[in-house]
C-alpha angles and dihedrals in degrees: 000000000000133000114251096209098157090053092049091049092049092050092048090051090052091051092048091046091052090046092051093045091056100045088109090072103262117123118196119240111274094028137094131207118233132180115225133190144078101242107358114037122219124196119237130178115215134176114264088233087077090066092074096050115103094230092053091042088058089056090049091051090052089050090051092050092051102037107015105202094321105095112184094209092057090246137062108307120199116198103216138102115281093235091052090051092050090049092051095045091047090055090047091051089054092047097050 
């Protein structure tokens, strides 16, 4: 079993590109904006299909435990490290 590092990097770049493209507030149809980070929050835009995946659902459960339904950023806030979030979403992008 090998590590597919170029693929992970490409997927992370796509996620970051989509995130940067939508900084102005617009979210493309079929996507949702989330704020990620422990101290400083960064906005990401992810496909709604991620919401049904067990790995992403675990992140959502952690967000619910920490924030309930009161998200300080005004959107869905996920309390995890940015690099961990990118790793999980890159794997999801490969799986879907």
